[in-house]
Backbone as CSV, one residue per row, in Angstrom:
resi,resn,N_x,N_y,N_z,CA_x,CA_y,CA_z,C_x,C_y,C_z
1,MET,1.411,3.315,51.524,1.625,4.266,52.025,2.210,4.481,53.420
2,SER,2.930,3.144,53.300,3.680,3.111,54.597,5.021,3.637,55.245
3,ASN,4.877,4.578,53.880,6.390,5.386,54.007,5.846,6.788,54.825
4,LEU,4.761,6.956,54.578,4.002,8.171,54.444,3.796,8.531,55.899
5,THR,4.283,9.229,57.170,3.789,9.937,58.141,2.189,9.627,58.501
6,PRO,1.716,9.588,59.511,0.466,9.541,59.954,-0.780,10.662,59.411
7,GLU,0.266,11.912,59.526,-0.357,13.306,59.201,-0.679,13.201,57.916
8,GLU,0.687,12.561,57.232,0.497,12.664,55.739,-0.364,11.990,54.748
9,GLN,-0.562,10.586,55.701,-1.784,9.689,55.255,-3.058,10.348,55.504
10,VAL,-3.105,10.879,56.670,-4.742,11.654,56.632,-4.638,13.136,55.473
11,LEU,-3.466,13.802,55.482,-3.674,14.443,54.354,-3.782,14.122,52.720
12,MET,-3.490,13.162,52.668,-3.404,12.006,51.245,-5.061,11.754,50.906
13,THR,-5.390,11.117,52.344,-6.624,10.879,52.090,-7.513,11.744,51.666
14,ARG,-7.675,12.475,52.529,-8.601,13.883,52.653,-8.445,14.602,51.093
15,ALA,-7.459,14.843,50.624,-7.073,15.663,49.183,-7.624,14.718,48.390
16,THR,-7.086,13.218,48.706,-7.758,12.286,47.616,-9.146,12.589,47.412
17,MET,-9.907,12.328,48.739,-11.170,12.476,48.401,-11.855,13.840,48.066
18,SER,-11.466,15.109,48.578,-12.010,16.331,47.691,-11.791,16.135,46.584
19,ILE,-10.726,15.726,45.898,-10.561,15.206,44.540,-11.965,14.689,43.643
20,LEU,-12.095,13.646,45.070,-12.988,12.098,44.099,-14.542,12.865,44.143
21,ASP,-14.839,13.728,45.011,-15.897,14.792,45.651,-15.991,16.007,44.645
22,SER,-14.775,16.334,44.280,-15.163,17.705,43.229,-15.889,17.034,41.962
23,TRP,-15.257,15.664,41.727,-15.445,14.987,39.955,-17.080,14.546,40.000
24,LYS,-17.362,14.671,41.784,-19.179,14.221,41.536,-19.201,12.624,41.350
25,LEU,-18.271,11.851,42.054,-18.086,10.255,41.391,-19.133,10.116,42.716
26,GLU,-20.130,8.653,42.493,-20.636,8.000,43.386,-19.824,6.980,44.268
27,THR,-20.325,6.552,45.700,-19.224,5.764,46.267,-18.661,4.559,45.489
28,ASP,-19.504,4.109,45.145,-19.162,2.631,44.084,-17.965,3.244,43.156
29,GLU,-17.977,4.568,42.343,-17.155,4.864,41.663,-15.838,5.447,42.242
30,MET,-16.269,5.895,43.424,-14.637,6.289,44.844,-13.971,4.818,44.537
31,ARG,-14.983,3.350,44.907,-14.408,2.821,45.678,-13.670,1.916,43.962
32,THR,-14.165,1.929,43.343,-13.534,1.382,41.879,-12.014,2.176,41.712
33,VAL,-12.342,3.314,41.393,-11.456,3.787,40.836,-10.004,4.072,42.066
34,LEU,-10.430,3.645,43.677,-9.227,3.120,44.527,-8.685,1.861,44.241
35,GLY,-9.557,1.066,43.555,-9.871,-0.203,44.048,-9.848,-1.321,45.220
36,LEU,-10.767,-0.631,46.108,-10.885,-0.761,47.420,-12.005,-2.023,47.077
37,PRO,-12.227,-2.718,48.099,-13.177,-3.975,47.849,-14.388,-3.438,48.486
38,GLU,-15.713,-4.156,47.995,-16.796,-3.255,48.203,-17.180,-3.531,49.652
39,GLU,-16.559,-4.061,50.344,-16.554,-3.808,52.350,-16.806,-2.061,52.414
40,PHE,-15.948,-1.985,51.622,-16.129,-0.188,51.940,-17.462,0.487,51.328
41,ARG,-17.835,0.919,52.182,-19.772,1.249,52.023,-19.368,3.213,51.994
42,ALA,-20.374,3.662,51.822,-20.486,4.749,51.804,-19.936,5.508,53.264
43,ARG,-20.447,4.709,54.284,-19.867,4.922,56.007,-18.590,5.419,55.552
44,SER,-18.085,4.491,55.373,-16.051,4.440,55.461,-15.533,5.357,54.563
45,PHE,-16.484,6.373,53.295,-15.957,6.976,52.572,-16.691,8.187,53.932
46,GLN,-17.553,8.488,54.386,-17.542,9.789,55.192,-16.496,9.383,56.406
47,LYS,-15.927,8.392,56.522,-14.855,8.208,57.449,-13.318,8.905,56.708
48,PHE,-13.366,8.584,55.614,-12.286,9.065,54.840,-12.278,10.420,54.835
49,ARG,-13.418,11.408,54.792,-13.812,12.673,54.308,-13.166,13.285,55.819
50,SER,-12.999,12.601,57.168,-13.094,13.220,58.405,-11.600,13.093,59.211
51,HIS,-11.443,11.389,59.069,-10.603,11.151,60.094,-9.855,9.709,59.431
52,ASP,-10.450,9.130,58.809,-9.885,7.834,58.785,-8.658,7.583,57.376
53,VAL,-7.654,7.016,57.056,-6.994,6.835,56.125,-7.424,5.574,55.344
54,PHE,-6.584,5.860,54.148,-7.000,4.632,53.188,-6.605,3.676,53.810
55,PRO,-6.572,2.181,53.600,-6.069,0.962,53.857,-4.903,1.528,53.359
56,ASP,-3.480,0.793,54.112,-2.199,0.754,53.800,-1.623,-0.386,52.875
57,GLU,-2.402,-0.015,51.671,-1.841,-1.299,50.778,-1.707,-0.537,49.551
58,PRO,-0.361,-1.122,49.053,0.254,-0.311,48.042,-0.712,0.006,46.469
59,GLY,-1.373,-1.026,46.209,-2.118,-0.636,45.279,-3.338,0.970,45.143
60,VAL,-3.600,0.804,46.479,-4.357,1.657,47.153,-3.658,2.929,47.072
61,ALA,-2.384,2.939,47.507,-1.890,4.159,47.754,-1.356,4.507,46.259
62,ARG,-1.142,3.864,45.473,-0.639,4.092,43.660,-1.980,4.639,43.317
63,ARG,-3.083,4.463,43.211,-4.118,5.063,42.844,-4.397,6.195,43.614
64,ALA,-4.417,6.304,44.508,-4.489,7.727,45.103,-3.758,8.797,44.744
65,ASP,-2.535,8.071,44.250,-1.040,9.495,43.873,-1.535,9.358,42.319
66,TYR,-2.272,8.578,41.603,-2.363,8.967,40.342,-3.281,9.957,40.125
67,VAL,-4.360,9.506,41.513,-6.090,10.424,41.027,-5.328,11.913,41.140
68,LEU,-4.167,12.370,42.544,-3.715,13.236,43.122,-3.023,13.848,41.786
69,ARG,-2.549,13.367,40.746,-1.560,13.799,39.871,-2.483,14.279,38.584
70,ILE,-3.434,13.568,38.307,-4.085,13.631,37.303,-5.182,15.219,37.633
71,ALA,-5.240,15.457,38.770,-6.299,16.814,39.645,-4.928,17.670,39.035
72,GLY,-3.641,17.491,39.862,-2.535,18.160,39.657,-2.575,18.854,38.137
73,ALA,-2.340,17.810,37.227,-2.444,17.328,35.645,-3.722,18.599,35.073
74,LEU,-4.548,18.485,35.141,-5.771,19.285,35.352,-6.000,20.566,35.555
75,ARG,-5.674,21.016,37.041,-5.009,22.303,36.771,-4.175,23.120,36.326
76,THR,-3.025,22.275,36.148,-1.912,22.956,35.120,-2.481,23.269,33.182
77,SER,-3.499,22.238,32.951,-3.740,22.248,31.900,-4.939,23.611,32.094
78,TYR,-5.627,23.970,32.717,-6.878,24.395,32.829,-6.659,25.388,33.867
79,PRO,-5.784,26.909,33.827,-5.841,27.060,34.996,-6.982,28.130,35.177
80,ALA,-7.484,28.424,34.459,-8.519,29.102,34.534,-10.180,29.272,35.100
81,ASN,-9.859,27.346,34.910,-11.305,27.307,34.969,-10.742,25.907,36.297
82,PRO,-10.957,25.946,37.660,-10.800,24.840,38.429,-12.192,23.622,38.380
83,LEU,-13.187,24.618,37.857,-14.411,23.447,37.629,-14.053,22.021,36.538
84,ILE,-13.229,22.480,35.972,-13.409,21.797,34.421,-13.050,19.951,34.679
85,GLY,-12.269,20.071,35.678,-11.594,18.751,36.012,-13.300,17.538,35.972
86,GLU,-14.162,17.975,36.341,-15.430,16.780,36.644,-15.855,17.050,34.711
87,ARG,-15.936,18.152,33.775,-16.373,18.179,32.823,-15.368,17.437,32.152
88,TRP,-14.135,17.346,32.103,-13.228,17.035,30.849,-13.523,15.586,31.269
89,LEU,-13.434,14.644,32.419,-13.378,13.509,32.924,-14.599,12.519,32.249
90,ARG,-15.975,13.595,32.258,-17.290,12.844,31.154,-17.551,13.659,30.158
91,ARG,-16.517,13.518,29.457,-16.501,14.457,27.833,-16.192,13.294,27.282
92,LYS,-16.393,12.354,26.020,-16.244,11.745,25.302,-14.298,12.548,24.719
93,HIS,-13.233,11.681,24.704,-12.057,11.991,24.126,-11.734,11.435,23.067
94,ARG,-11.117,12.451,22.441,-10.688,11.577,20.931,-10.101,10.858,20.470
95,ARG,-9.072,10.445,21.831,-8.116,10.058,21.162,-8.404,8.356,22.050
96,PHE,-9.295,8.578,23.104,-9.380,7.191,23.985,-10.712,6.514,23.292
97,GLY,-11.455,7.512,22.619,-12.944,7.038,21.777,-13.760,6.816,22.961
98,ARG,-14.111,7.165,23.954,-14.686,7.184,25.131,-14.439,8.569,26.202
99,THR,-15.089,8.209,27.516,-14.818,8.672,28.241,-13.331,8.871,28.865
100,PRO,-12.650,10.118,29.127,-11.625,9.845,30.465,-12.971,8.434,31.687
101,LEU,-13.218,9.055,32.545,-14.136,8.661,33.267,-14.443,6.789,33.030
102,SER,-14.577,6.480,31.690,-14.499,5.255,31.627,-13.570,4.696,31.675
103,LEU,-12.611,4.956,31.607,-11.151,4.202,31.279,-10.935,4.210,32.984
104,LEU,-10.795,5.134,33.851,-10.685,5.196,35.168,-11.546,3.682,35.931
105,LEU,-13.027,4.153,35.429,-13.849,3.036,35.987,-13.783,1.797,35.444
106,GLU,-13.507,1.204,33.940,-13.744,0.084,33.216,-12.017,-0.531,33.130
107,ASP,-10.912,0.250,33.434,-9.685,-0.048,32.830,-8.948,-0.066,34.126
108,GLY,-9.111,-0.044,35.532,-8.359,-0.531,36.679,-7.234,1.160,36.430
109,GLU,-6.000,0.115,37.127,-4.947,0.820,37.182,-4.171,1.881,35.772
110,GLN,-4.557,0.861,35.053,-3.988,1.007,33.731,-4.670,2.403,33.036
111,GLY,-6.207,2.309,33.636,-7.077,3.616,33.284,-6.320,4.857,33.653
112,LEU,-6.195,4.952,34.834,-5.516,5.493,35.750,-3.961,6.124,35.132
113,ILE,-3.251,5.333,34.744,-2.230,5.581,33.876,-2.399,6.242,32.525
114,VAL,-3.343,5.599,31.645,-3.418,6.145,30.392,-4.219,7.602,30.618
115,VAL,-4.750,8.044,31.384,-5.340,9.364,31.585,-4.354,10.127,32.235
116,LEU,-3.759,9.640,32.841,-2.205,10.276,33.687,-1.358,11.224,32.613
117,ALA,-0.761,9.758,31.708,-0.179,10.221,30.687,-0.532,10.930,29.489
118,GLU,-1.911,11.350,29.052,-2.684,12.035,28.571,-2.651,13.339,28.733
119,LEU,-2.277,13.598,30.069,-2.969,14.819,30.903,-1.317,15.661,31.013
120,ASP,-0.260,14.827,31.340,1.081,14.904,31.893,2.125,14.374,31.134
121,VAL,2.976,15.361,30.194,3.700,14.808,29.242,5.029,14.233,30.001
122,THR,5.228,14.732,31.295,6.771,14.299,31.933,6.059,13.106,32.402
123,PHE,5.048,12.838,32.664,4.893,11.347,33.148,4.630,10.529,31.868
124,SER,4.399,10.847,30.837,4.121,10.104,29.298,5.894,9.706,29.239
125,TRP,6.283,10.670,29.036,7.951,10.379,29.056,8.498,9.651,29.969
126,ASP,8.303,9.400,30.663,8.886,8.425,32.357,8.745,7.234,32.047
127,GLN,6.742,7.007,31.271,6.546,5.544,30.848,7.379,4.869,30.085
128,SER,7.504,6.276,28.509,8.220,5.547,27.826,9.133,4.777,27.760
129,GLY,9.813,4.669,28.951,11.482,4.256,29.187,12.980,5.093,28.310
130,SER,12.099,6.584,27.887,13.120,7.622,27.495,14.050,7.856,28.731
131,LEU,15.192,7.539,27.980,16.909,8.530,28.803,16.546,9.624,28.651
132,ARG,16.971,10.198,29.703,17.157,12.048,29.851,18.588,11.868,29.863
133,SER,19.154,12.856,28.806,20.302,13.311,28.971,20.715,14.230,30.075
């Protein structure tokens, strides 16, 4: 996040928290998805919603970016239903054999990557190492 201005850090933190809230995640689930240590309790997340920014750590910034991109891909995939994100995350996915949320919670950053690759073919293409002409 160090390459973001303070204002951009606040906006990214608030946007990420808004998405995690819309997905109806518990505090422990949010902490896991973002890769934050256990010292971050519910009070910390209340501050993230209002004025604090996420810790300036590359892993947290990457995970927040993945959350934002997953939410964007869900909006693109399901433009007529903005509430589908929470439902999609909690429904067993045929390719995963489990829920996308379980990947986010159990597989760490790799789970975020797998879910984003499923939703965003351009991300999946970039991850494949394929060259564009």
